[in-house]
TORGU-669968 format. One record per residue (C-alpha): residue in one letter; x, y, z. Coordinates in steps of 0.1 Angstrom, whole numbers, plus 5000, padded with zeros to 4 digits. Layout:
<pts>
{pt "A"; {X; Y; Z}}
...
</pts>
This chain:
<pts>
{pt "X"; {4977; 5173; 5162}}
{pt "X"; {5013; 5176; 5176}}
{pt "X"; {5040; 5165; 5152}}
{pt "X"; {5041; 5127; 5151}}
{pt "X"; {5071; 5106; 5141}}
{pt "X"; {5065; 5079; 5116}}
{pt "X"; {5091; 5052; 5108}}
{pt "X"; {5086; 5034; 5075}}
{pt "X"; {5107; 5003; 5068}}
{pt "X"; {5108; 4984; 5036}}
{pt "X"; {5115; 4982; 4999}}
{pt "X"; {5121; 5011; 4975}}
{pt "X"; {5121; 5008; 4938}}
{pt "X"; {5124; 5031; 4908}}
{pt "X"; {5092; 5028; 4888}}
{pt "X"; {5094; 5035; 4851}}
{pt "X"; {5057; 5040; 4842}}
{pt "X"; {5049; 5037; 4805}}
{pt "X"; {5015; 5050; 4795}}
{pt "X"; {5001; 5031; 4766}}
{pt "X"; {4978; 5047; 4740}}
{pt "X"; {4960; 5014; 4734}}
{pt "X"; {4952; 4984; 4756}}
{pt "X"; {4981; 4959; 4760}}
{pt "X"; {4979; 4929; 4737}}
{pt "X"; {5002; 4900; 4745}}
{pt "X"; {5022; 4893; 4714}}
{pt "X"; {5011; 4925; 4698}}
{pt "X"; {5025; 4961; 4697}}
{pt "X"; {5015; 4991; 4717}}
{pt "X"; {5025; 5027; 4713}}
{pt "X"; {5035; 5047; 4744}}
{pt "X"; {5023; 5083; 4749}}
{pt "X"; {5044; 5091; 4779}}
{pt "X"; {5071; 5077; 4802}}
{pt "X"; {5072; 5088; 4839}}
{pt "X"; {5097; 5080; 4866}}
{pt "X"; {5087; 5079; 4902}}
{pt "X"; {5096; 5063; 4936}}
{pt "X"; {5078; 5030; 4942}}
{pt "X"; {5074; 5006; 4971}}
{pt "X"; {5047; 5006; 4998}}
{pt "X"; {5070; 5019; 5026}}
{pt "X"; {5087; 5044; 5004}}
{pt "X"; {5054; 5059; 4994}}
{pt "X"; {5042; 5058; 5030}}
{pt "X"; {5072; 5079; 5040}}
{pt "X"; {5063; 5105; 5013}}
{pt "X"; {5026; 5105; 5023}}
{pt "X"; {5034; 5111; 5060}}
{pt "X"; {5059; 5138; 5052}}
{pt "X"; {5031; 5155; 5031}}
{pt "X"; {5008; 5153; 5061}}
{pt "X"; {5032; 5172; 5083}}
{pt "X"; {5047; 5142; 5102}}
{pt "X"; {5084; 5137; 5109}}
{pt "X"; {5090; 5110; 5084}}
{pt "X"; {5119; 5085; 5088}}
{pt "X"; {5125; 5059; 5061}}
{pt "X"; {5148; 5028; 5065}}
{pt "X"; {5156; 5010; 5033}}
{pt "X"; {5183; 4993; 5012}}
{pt "X"; {5197; 5011; 4982}}
{pt "X"; {5227; 5007; 4959}}
{pt "X"; {5252; 5034; 4949}}
{pt "X"; {5241; 5033; 4913}}
{pt "X"; {5222; 5059; 4892}}
{pt "X"; {5188; 5046; 4902}}
{pt "X"; {5198; 5047; 4939}}
{pt "X"; {5210; 5083; 4936}}
{pt "X"; {5179; 5093; 4918}}
{pt "X"; {5157; 5078; 4945}}
{pt "X"; {5178; 5093; 4973}}
{pt "X"; {5176; 5127; 4957}}
{pt "X"; {5139; 5125; 4952}}
{pt "X"; {5131; 5114; 4988}}
{pt "X"; {5153; 5142; 5002}}
{pt "X"; {5130; 5168; 4985}}
{pt "X"; {5103; 5157; 5010}}
{pt "X"; {5127; 5163; 5040}}
{pt "X"; {5125; 5125; 5048}}
{pt "X"; {5152; 5113; 5072}}
{pt "X"; {5168; 5084; 5054}}
{pt "X"; {5184; 5055; 5072}}
{pt "X"; {5202; 5036; 5045}}
{pt "X"; {5217; 5001; 5042}}
{pt "X"; {5236; 4997; 5010}}
{pt "X"; {5233; 4968; 4986}}
{pt "X"; {5247; 4959; 4952}}
{pt "X"; {5218; 4970; 4929}}
{pt "X"; {5187; 4992; 4932}}
{pt "X"; {5155; 4976; 4921}}
{pt "X"; {5137; 4991; 4890}}
{pt "X"; {5103; 4981; 4878}}
{pt "X"; {5086; 4987; 4844}}
{pt "X"; {5049; 4996; 4849}}
{pt "X"; {5027; 4994; 4818}}
{pt "X"; {4995; 5014; 4822}}
{pt "X"; {4965; 5011; 4799}}
{pt "X"; {4954; 5047; 4793}}
{pt "X"; {4917; 5038; 4787}}
{pt "X"; {4912; 5019; 4820}}
{pt "X"; {4941; 5028; 4843}}
{pt "X"; {4949; 4991; 4847}}
{pt "X"; {4986; 4984; 4851}}
{pt "X"; {5009; 4955; 4845}}
{pt "X"; {5042; 4955; 4865}}
{pt "X"; {5073; 4938; 4852}}
{pt "X"; {5093; 4934; 4884}}
{pt "X"; {5131; 4934; 4888}}
{pt "X"; {5144; 4903; 4906}}
{pt "X"; {5165; 4922; 4932}}
{pt "X"; {5159; 4912; 4968}}
{pt "X"; {5162; 4939; 4994}}
{pt "X"; {5190; 4935; 5019}}
{pt "X"; {5179; 4935; 5055}}
{pt "X"; {5182; 4970; 5071}}
{pt "X"; {5200; 4975; 5104}}
{pt "X"; {5186; 5000; 5128}}
{pt "X"; {5196; 5011; 5164}}
{pt "X"; {5169; 5006; 5190}}
{pt "X"; {5164; 5043; 5196}}
{pt "X"; {5150; 5047; 5160}}
{pt "X"; {5121; 5024; 5169}}
{pt "X"; {5115; 5041; 5202}}
{pt "X"; {5110; 5075; 5187}}
{pt "X"; {5081; 5063; 5164}}
{pt "X"; {5044; 5069; 5170}}
{pt "X"; {5036; 5047; 5140}}
{pt "X"; {5057; 5021; 5123}}
{pt "X"; {5049; 5010; 5087}}
{pt "X"; {5065; 4977; 5076}}
{pt "X"; {5062; 4959; 5043}}
{pt "X"; {5067; 4923; 5035}}
{pt "X"; {5102; 4929; 5022}}
{pt "X"; {5116; 4936; 5056}}
{pt "X"; {5097; 4911; 5079}}
{pt "X"; {5130; 4898; 5092}}
{pt "X"; {5132; 4927; 5116}}
{pt "X"; {5097; 4924; 5130}}
{pt "X"; {5110; 4909; 5162}}
{pt "X"; {5131; 4940; 5167}}
{pt "X"; {5101; 4962; 5161}}
{pt "X"; {5081; 4944; 5188}}
{pt "X"; {5111; 4945; 5212}}
{pt "X"; {5120; 4982; 5209}}
{pt "X"; {5088; 5000; 5199}}
{pt "X"; {5074; 5023; 5226}}
{pt "X"; {5040; 5017; 5242}}
{pt "X"; {5011; 5030; 5222}}
{pt "X"; {5030; 5028; 5189}}
{pt "X"; {5006; 5020; 5160}}
{pt "X"; {5018; 4992; 5137}}
{pt "X"; {5008; 4991; 5100}}
{pt "X"; {5018; 4960; 5080}}
{pt "X"; {5016; 4955; 5042}}
{pt "X"; {5017; 4917; 5033}}
{pt "X"; {5007; 4923; 4997}}
{pt "X"; {4994; 4889; 4985}}
{pt "X"; {5021; 4869; 5002}}
{pt "X"; {5003; 4844; 5024}}
{pt "X"; {5034; 4831; 5041}}
{pt "X"; {5032; 4819; 5077}}
{pt "X"; {5055; 4848; 5088}}
{pt "X"; {5031; 4873; 5073}}
{pt "X"; {5001; 4857; 5089}}
{pt "X"; {5017; 4858; 5123}}
{pt "X"; {5026; 4894; 5119}}
{pt "X"; {4990; 4903; 5110}}
{pt "X"; {4979; 4886; 5142}}
{pt "X"; {5001; 4911; 5162}}
{pt "X"; {4991; 4944; 5146}}
{pt "X"; {4962; 4964; 5159}}
{pt "X"; {4943; 4967; 5126}}
{pt "X"; {4952; 4941; 5100}}
{pt "X"; {4947; 4953; 5064}}
{pt "X"; {4948; 4928; 5035}}
{pt "X"; {4939; 4929; 4998}}
{pt "X"; {4910; 4907; 4987}}
{pt "X"; {4934; 4885; 4967}}
{pt "X"; {4952; 4877; 4999}}
{pt "X"; {4920; 4862; 5014}}
{pt "X"; {4913; 4841; 4984}}
{pt "X"; {4948; 4828; 4981}}
{pt "X"; {4950; 4819; 5018}}
{pt "X"; {4916; 4804; 5023}}
{pt "X"; {4911; 4788; 4989}}
{pt "X"; {4874; 4795; 4994}}
{pt "X"; {4850; 4821; 4980}}
{pt "X"; {4857; 4855; 4993}}
{pt "X"; {4827; 4857; 5016}}
{pt "X"; {4835; 4825; 5034}}
{pt "X"; {4873; 4830; 5033}}
{pt "X"; {4869; 4864; 5049}}
{pt "X"; {4851; 4848; 5079}}
{pt "X"; {4877; 4820; 5081}}
{pt "X"; {4905; 4846; 5083}}
{pt "X"; {4886; 4865; 5110}}
{pt "X"; {4886; 4833; 5130}}
{pt "X"; {4923; 4829; 5125}}
{pt "X"; {4933; 4864; 5134}}
{pt "X"; {4908; 4865; 5163}}
{pt "X"; {4902; 4902; 5157}}
{pt "X"; {4883; 4925; 5133}}
{pt "X"; {4902; 4934; 5102}}
{pt "X"; {4900; 4953; 5069}}
{pt "X"; {4900; 4940; 5033}}
{pt "X"; {4908; 4964; 5005}}
{pt "X"; {4885; 4957; 4975}}
{pt "X"; {4902; 4977; 4947}}
{pt "X"; {4876; 4996; 4927}}
{pt "X"; {4849; 4987; 4951}}
{pt "X"; {4864; 5002; 4983}}
{pt "X"; {4870; 4984; 5015}}
{pt "X"; {4853; 4959; 5038}}
{pt "X"; {4854; 4957; 5076}}
{pt "X"; {4852; 4921; 5087}}
{pt "X"; {4836; 4917; 5121}}
{pt "X"; {4830; 4885; 5141}}
{pt "X"; {4800; 4875; 5121}}
{pt "X"; {4792; 4903; 5097}}
{pt "X"; {4806; 4926; 5070}}
{pt "X"; {4805; 4964; 5067}}
{pt "X"; {4811; 4977; 5032}}
{pt "X"; {4828; 5011; 5027}}
{pt "X"; {4821; 5019; 4990}}
{pt "X"; {4848; 5035; 4969}}
{pt "X"; {4843; 5070; 4954}}
{pt "X"; {4829; 5071; 4919}}
{pt "X"; {4858; 5083; 4898}}
{pt "X"; {4874; 5077; 4864}}
{pt "X"; {4909; 5064; 4872}}
{pt "X"; {4939; 5075; 4853}}
{pt "X"; {4964; 5051; 4869}}
{pt "X"; {4956; 5028; 4898}}
{pt "X"; {4993; 5022; 4907}}
{pt "X"; {4998; 5024; 4945}}
{pt "X"; {4962; 5028; 4955}}
{pt "X"; {4962; 4998; 4978}}
{pt "X"; {4995; 5009; 4994}}
{pt "X"; {4984; 5044; 5001}}
{pt "X"; {4952; 5032; 5017}}
{pt "X"; {4973; 5018; 5046}}
{pt "X"; {4992; 5050; 5050}}
{pt "X"; {4960; 5071; 5050}}
{pt "X"; {4943; 5048; 5074}}
{pt "X"; {4973; 5049; 5098}}
{pt "X"; {4974; 5087; 5096}}
{pt "X"; {4937; 5090; 5104}}
{pt "X"; {4942; 5067; 5134}}
{pt "X"; {4971; 5089; 5146}}
{pt "X"; {4947; 5117; 5145}}
{pt "X"; {4924; 5096; 5168}}
{pt "X"; {4897; 5092; 5142}}
{pt "X"; {4871; 5065; 5147}}
{pt "X"; {4877; 5033; 5128}}
{pt "X"; {4849; 5040; 5103}}
{pt "X"; {4862; 5075; 5097}}
{pt "X"; {4897; 5062; 5092}}
{pt "X"; {4885; 5037; 5065}}
{pt "X"; {4865; 5064; 5048}}
{pt "X"; {4895; 5087; 5048}}
{pt "X"; {4917; 5060; 5034}}
{pt "X"; {4892; 5054; 5006}}
{pt "X"; {4893; 5091; 4998}}
{pt "X"; {4931; 5092; 4996}}
{pt "X"; {4931; 5060; 4975}}
{pt "X"; {4907; 5076; 4950}}
{pt "X"; {4929; 5107; 4947}}
{pt "X"; {4959; 5085; 4941}}
{pt "X"; {4941; 5071; 4910}}
{pt "X"; {4935; 5105; 4895}}
{pt "X"; {4972; 5111; 4887}}
{pt "X"; {4999; 5092; 4868}}
{pt "X"; {5027; 5073; 4885}}
{pt "X"; {5033; 5061; 4921}}
{pt "X"; {5049; 5087; 4944}}
{pt "X"; {5040; 5114; 4919}}
{pt "X"; {5003; 5108; 4925}}
{pt "X"; {5003; 5110; 4963}}
{pt "X"; {4980; 5138; 4973}}
{pt "X"; {4987; 5166; 4998}}
{pt "X"; {4964; 5180; 5025}}
{pt "X"; {4949; 5207; 5003}}
{pt "X"; {4940; 5181; 4976}}
{pt "X"; {4924; 5159; 5002}}
{pt "X"; {4904; 5188; 5017}}
{pt "X"; {4891; 5199; 4982}}
{pt "X"; {4881; 5165; 4970}}
{pt "X"; {4844; 5159; 4964}}
{pt "X"; {4830; 5129; 4947}}
{pt "X"; {4799; 5107; 4952}}
{pt "X"; {4802; 5072; 4965}}
{pt "X"; {4795; 5042; 4943}}
{pt "X"; {4762; 5025; 4948}}
{pt "X"; {4772; 4989; 4955}}
{pt "X"; {4756; 4957; 4965}}
{pt "X"; {4779; 4936; 4986}}
{pt "X"; {4767; 4903; 4972}}
{pt "X"; {4774; 4916; 4937}}
{pt "X"; {4809; 4928; 4948}}
{pt "X"; {4816; 4893; 4961}}
{pt "X"; {4804; 4877; 4928}}
{pt "X"; {4826; 4901; 4907}}
{pt "X"; {4858; 4896; 4927}}
{pt "X"; {4854; 4858; 4930}}
{pt "X"; {4849; 4856; 4892}}
{pt "X"; {4878; 4879; 4885}}
{pt "X"; {4902; 4859; 4907}}
{pt "X"; {4893; 4825; 4893}}
{pt "X"; {4895; 4838; 4858}}
{pt "X"; {4930; 4849; 4864}}
{pt "X"; {4939; 4816; 4880}}
{pt "X"; {4927; 4796; 4850}}
{pt "X"; {4942; 4819; 4823}}
</pts>
């Protein structure tokens, strides 16, 4: 594949990951076994992933001229990422608590809101793929206006079911949403909510299912792509890197099913290391990876996720 240019636009944070020896108990005490610093944010990690895949990677974000901002800038430069920076008063920093036994993480987010980036039109026109996260949706009209024909759009709404995010999802070629997004938006069980969202989007789309893999939602049926059977070390960033890997596979002109399978593989690899950007695999790791797929029943997957969601809502 000839070198492709990828433009990632969105939030960047400094993730301070604290690995806990024991499971986190609210109101109790937990000992840490390691503290790890890494770059976080869906678009930031996308820029690193595409750079590792051999693409020309351009990252537009907002940073402050503080120690966290300088650390992030220096880290991203090691990947030869072309940074397009807008400066703001403070760089966001998150505390990520990871339970060593399960890999489950709890994120304590900083309250900093990213300043809107300002880009000239030619930056958009150079891109073969544009990756946008929910923190910079204010420039989506510019993306649509200035992108070149054939440019692939990848959008990460997280679990934000705002009207703006829903309208953006309708305008990207392959919408990808987490399963929590479907439940929060539809207020129905996952299986019925997924069909309802398909009717709204008027196109097939993908639901990421966490530990279970991914689901392709077609007009009247589902196709499950099971996750790989691994023992996770840290699941931070697995959903974010799924979108990047899917986008890269589509740039390579893979079939839709191949792209989803590739994204599942990269997500599994992400979970086998600690941290966020520090866990992003390179090509050699992806090529060497071998693991069996989980044996899953879709109805049982639906039951498990529905139960998990409503237990969280009631707690």
